[in-house]
N, C-alpha and C positions, 0 to 999 in steps of 0.2 A: 424445502426444495429437494427435488430428486437428485440423487448422486449418480444418476445414470451415465452422463457424459463425462463426469469429472474423473481425474486420474488417481483419486484417493478416496477413502471411505468417510472420513470425519468432516463432511461438508458443514461449514458454519462454526467449526470448533474454535476459531480465533475469538469468538465472543466470550469464551471462558478463560479468564485470566490464568496464565501459567500452564494451560493445558498443552501438551505435546504428545501426539500419538506415538506408540512404540515404533522404532525404526526411523523416525524423523529427527531432524535437528532443530532446536528452537532458536529463535532470534527475537530479541527485544531491544530496541534502541529508542531512547527518549531524548527529545531536544526541547529546550526552553525557547519559545518564540518571542515572548514579550509579556505585556500586561494589558488588561482591559478588554472591554466589550468590542471595541473597534478592531483590535488585533484578532480576537476570537472570530468575529464575523468574517473578516477578510481571509483569514487562514481557512476557515470552514468552506467558504466558497471556492477557494483555490484548490482544495482537496476534492470537493464534490463535483467540480466542473472539469477535472483533468488538467487545470492550469499548472499545478505544481509539477506534474509529470512532464507536460510539454516544455516547461521552463527548464527542467532537468536536461532536456535535449534528447529524450527518447521519443520515438514515434508512437502516436496513439491513434488507433483506428477504433472508435467506439460506436456502438449501435444507438447511442443517445448522447445528448449534450451534457447530461448529468448522470452521475452514478445512481443506479437503481437495481434492485434484485432482478436477475435474469438478463441484464445487459451484457452482451459479449464485447470484449475488448481485446485487441491484439496490440501488444507492446512490441515495438521493433527496437532492438539494441544495435548500435553501430551500423545501422542500415542493412544488416545481414541476418541477425538472429531474430526470428519471429516467435513471440511467446503468447499463444492464445489462452485467454482466461475468460471467466464469467463472474460478474458481481454476485456474491452469495448473500450479503446482507448490507444494509445501510443503517445509519443512526443519525437523526437530526433532532437534538434536544437543546434546551436553553444553554447547557454548559458542555455539551458533547456532540460532535459531528464527525462522520467519516464513513468508511466502507471497507469491505474486504472482497478480494477476488480469490477464486479457486482455479487451479490449473486444468486445462483441457488437453486432449491429445495433441502432441506436437510441441508443447512447452518443454524447454530444456530441464526444468525442475518439476517436481511433483509436490503439491501441497497448497498452502493458503497463506495469504499475506493481507494484513489490515493496516490502514492508515487512519488514525483517530486523533482529532484535535480535542483537547480537554481544557476547560477553564476551571481552575481550582477555586476554593473558597476565598483565598486571598487575592484572586484576580489574575494570577499567573497563568499564562497560556502555554500549553505543551503539545507537541506532536509525539505520538507513540507509534512506532512501526513494529508490529508483532507478526511473526511468521513461524511456520513449521514447514520444513521441506526436506527433500532428498533428491539426489540427481535422477533424472529420467533419460537424458541423452548421454551418449558415450563421452562427448566432450565435457559435459558437466562432471561426470565421474572422473575423467582423466585430470581435471583441474584440481581435484582434491581440496586441500586446505586453501588454495588460492581462490577457488570458487566461493568458499565461505567468506573469505576476506573481501571479495568483491561485493557480496551481498551486504555485509556490514557497512562497507564504504558507501554503497548505494543508499542505504537507510540513513546514514549520517548526512549524506548530500541532500536527501529529501528535507531534513531539518534545516539545513543552511539555506536552501532555496526558499522554503516556506517562510523562514524568518524574514528574508528580504522582501518577499511578496506581501507579507502581512503587516510589516512595520513601516512601509512607505506611507506617505501622506495621502489624503483623499485625492482621487482623480480629478483633474480639471475639466 
């Protein structure tokens, strides 16, 4: 994928575990969702169809009903902050599903964030939120450590919300 419109150079780099470009700050938050194929399937669908994000209470304006490379997404926070992004990669495998977006001009941060559901060999299902970022807007820079704290809290909240979505019983 061309990095032409993105606000950073290492487009797709969240696929590489542990990679963080120079000048960016890494983030990795892992949350246990539950166990079994049903939990994995429900969690995967909730991530790939934006349901997790919508349930978090953020606005999602996506160019498609499902995450796919090249899909533009604008996340709206608190009804005021608009964060334009584009999906840079997706994965849908028997034990792993998710996607990552990269920031576009106008996003308060610069970088990439991935949301990946994984089912380990013992059947445990996890959500891992991985990112690298740096402030792009004055208010993100002014927030300093508080901005980083909010990013970590958001990632932890993703895990809590996805746990609720993926462990409820089958729909009637």
